[in-house]
C-alpha positions as CSV (number, residue, x, y, z in Angstrom):
1,M,28.1,-5.0,32.0
2,V,27.9,-6.9,28.4
3,T,24.0,-7.6,28.6
4,K,24.5,-2.9,29.4
5,I,26.4,-2.5,25.8
6,L,25.0,-4.8,23.7
7,K,21.4,-4.0,25.0
8,T,22.4,0.0,24.2
9,T,24.5,-1.0,21.1
10,G,21.2,-2.5,20.2
11,I,18.5,0.7,21.8
12,V,21.3,2.5,19.4
13,L,20.7,1.2,16.1
14,A,16.9,0.2,16.2
15,L,16.6,4.7,16.2
16,L,19.1,4.4,13.8
17,I,17.0,1.6,11.8
18,L,14.3,3.6,11.9
19,W,15.0,7.1,11.7
20,A,16.7,6.2,8.4
21,C,14.4,4.2,6.8
22,P,13.2,5.6,3.6
23,L,9.6,4.4,3.0
24,E,8.6,6.1,6.5
25,K,9.9,9.2,5.7
26,K,7.4,12.1,4.4
27,L,8.0,13.8,2.0
28,K,8.5,17.2,2.8
29,N,8.0,19.0,0.3
30,A,5.3,16.8,-1.4
31,I,1.9,17.7,-2.4
32,P,-0.7,16.0,-0.7
33,F,-3.7,15.9,-2.1
34,N,-6.9,12.9,-1.4
35,I,-8.3,11.2,-3.2
36,P,-11.0,9.0,-2.8
37,D,-12.1,5.3,-3.5
38,L,-9.3,4.8,-5.8
39,I,-8.9,1.0,-4.3
40,S,-11.6,-1.1,-5.0
41,V,-12.8,-4.5,-3.0
42,S,-14.5,-7.2,-5.2
43,S,-17.5,-8.7,-2.4
44,L,-16.2,-6.5,0.5
45,D,-18.8,-8.4,2.6
46,T,-18.1,-9.4,6.1
47,I,-18.9,-13.7,5.9
48,Y,-16.6,-16.3,3.2
49,H,-15.7,-19.7,3.2
50,V,-12.0,-21.7,2.4
51,G,-11.9,-21.1,-0.9
52,D,-14.2,-17.5,-1.8
53,E,-12.1,-15.1,-4.1
54,I,-11.4,-11.6,-4.1
55,V,-9.8,-8.8,-6.1
56,Y,-7.6,-5.9,-5.4
57,T,-7.6,-3.2,-7.3
58,A,-5.9,-0.1,-6.9
59,V,-5.6,2.2,-10.1
60,I,-4.4,6.0,-10.0
61,P,-4.3,8.1,-13.6
62,S,-1.3,10.0,-13.5
63,R,-3.5,12.7,-15.5
64,I,-5.0,14.0,-12.4
65,D,-7.1,16.7,-14.9
66,S,-8.8,18.5,-11.2
67,L,-4.8,19.7,-10.6
68,D,-3.6,20.0,-13.6
69,I,-0.4,17.9,-13.3
70,D,-0.2,14.1,-14.7
71,I,2.6,13.0,-12.1
72,Y,3.7,10.3,-14.4
73,E,5.7,13.4,-16.6
74,S,6.3,15.0,-13.6
75,T,8.0,12.5,-11.6
76,G,9.3,9.6,-13.9
77,V,8.4,7.0,-11.6
78,T,7.6,3.5,-12.9
79,S,6.2,1.6,-9.7
80,T,5.4,2.8,-5.5
81,W,3.7,1.3,-2.7
82,I,1.1,1.3,-1.1
83,R,1.6,2.4,2.3
84,G,-1.3,0.7,4.6
85,S,-2.8,-0.9,1.9
86,E,-3.2,-3.6,4.9
87,I,-2.2,-6.7,1.7
88,H,0.0,-7.9,4.6
89,K,-3.7,-9.4,6.1
90,F,-3.9,-11.8,4.0
91,D,-0.9,-13.9,3.8
92,G,-1.2,-17.2,4.2
93,N,-3.9,-17.2,1.2
94,N,-3.1,-17.5,-1.8
95,I,-2.5,-14.5,-3.6
96,Y,-2.0,-14.6,-7.0
97,V,-0.8,-10.7,-8.3
98,I,-2.5,-9.9,-11.9
99,K,-1.1,-6.2,-12.3
100,G,1.4,-4.8,-10.5
101,F,3.7,-6.9,-7.6
102,T,4.0,-7.7,-3.9
103,R,8.0,-7.4,-1.9
104,R,8.3,-8.1,1.3
105,L,10.1,-5.1,3.8
106,D,13.4,-5.2,4.5
107,Y,12.5,-4.0,8.5
108,D,9.2,-6.3,9.3
109,N,9.0,-8.4,6.6
110,S,5.1,-7.5,5.9
111,L,3.9,-8.8,2.5
112,Q,3.2,-4.6,0.5
113,A,1.1,-4.4,-2.8
114,Y,3.1,-2.0,-5.3
115,L,1.6,0.3,-8.0
116,S,3.0,-0.2,-11.5
117,Y,3.1,3.1,-15.0
118,N,1.1,1.2,-17.1
119,P,2.1,3.2,-20.2
120,T,-0.8,2.3,-22.3
121,D,-3.3,3.0,-20.2
122,K,-1.7,6.2,-18.9
123,V,-2.3,4.5,-15.1
124,Y,0.0,3.2,-11.9
125,E,-1.6,-0.1,-11.3
126,F,-2.1,-3.3,-8.3
127,Q,-4.7,-5.9,-8.9
128,A,-4.5,-9.6,-6.8
129,R,-6.6,-11.8,-6.7
130,I,-7.1,-13.7,-3.2
131,T,-8.3,-17.1,-2.8
132,F,-9.3,-17.6,0.7
133,T,-6.9,-20.8,2.5
134,Q,-7.0,-19.7,6.1
135,P,-9.8,-20.4,8.4
136,G,-10.0,-17.4,11.2
137,E,-10.9,-13.7,11.8
138,Y,-9.3,-10.7,10.0
139,S,-9.4,-6.7,9.9
140,V,-7.9,-4.6,8.0
141,F,-8.4,-0.5,9.1
142,P,-7.7,1.0,5.3
143,D,-8.0,4.5,7.0
144,G,-5.1,6.6,5.7
145,M,-3.6,5.0,2.4
146,I,-0.9,6.7,0.6
147,I,0.7,5.9,-2.1
148,I,3.5,8.2,-1.8
149,F,5.0,9.4,-6.1
150,K,8.9,10.5,-5.3
151,S,10.6,12.4,-8.7
152,E,12.8,10.8,-9.9
153,N,13.3,13.7,-12.4
154,S,15.2,16.5,-12.6
155,S,11.6,18.9,-11.8
156,G,11.6,17.2,-8.5
157,L,8.0,17.6,-7.5
158,D,6.7,14.6,-5.2
159,Y,2.9,13.7,-4.9
160,E,1.3,12.3,-2.1
161,I,-2.1,11.0,-2.5
162,K,-4.4,9.9,0.2
163,T,-6.8,7.0,-0.3
164,K,-9.4,4.9,1.3
165,I,-11.8,1.9,0.3
166,Q,-14.7,2.0,-1.7
167,G,-17.3,0.7,0.8
168,L,-16.3,1.9,3.3
169,E,-15.9,5.3,5.3
170,I,-13.1,7.1,6.6
171,G,-12.1,5.3,10.2
172,E,-13.7,2.2,9.4
173,M,-13.0,-1.0,10.3
174,W,-13.4,-3.3,7.2
175,E,-13.8,-7.2,9.6
176,F,-13.8,-10.2,8.3
177,R,-14.3,-13.2,8.6
178,V,-13.5,-16.8,6.4
179,V,-15.4,-20.3,7.6
180,P,-14.4,-23.6,6.9
């Protein structure tokens, strides 16, 4: 009886957490658009050695002329996460963040990449140098990377940019090995 009550309570709590989690909610009134290749990985290979480095970079211009919008002016957002960045796949290796920052999500402890606004260059940026220290098989599914800019201004305009890693096709998995 106690087990049944605890199990039911646990399920209800899990559902409430998932339902209320603001990071996973889609914005109902967001203006969505696709800008491919905003993320790059220097040296996108299939085999690396322990000690090899890659640089993971994301640069999103605040001003997007083709849409006649300025994300920073419209939203006031100074940082936001790259949902689906897959940076957590490199956890356990040496990740040195150069621009932006990383944070662990509360609900699953996964490492996430966050863009920071650079007012001098008027871009949102994230850059990390990853040095491989862990041999093994890796697979990164960079499809569906979404950057959400939830307005902090009274304008109420929200933007949602879908992008992918340069050099990979939509739906393509980046699989590689790190060898000793």
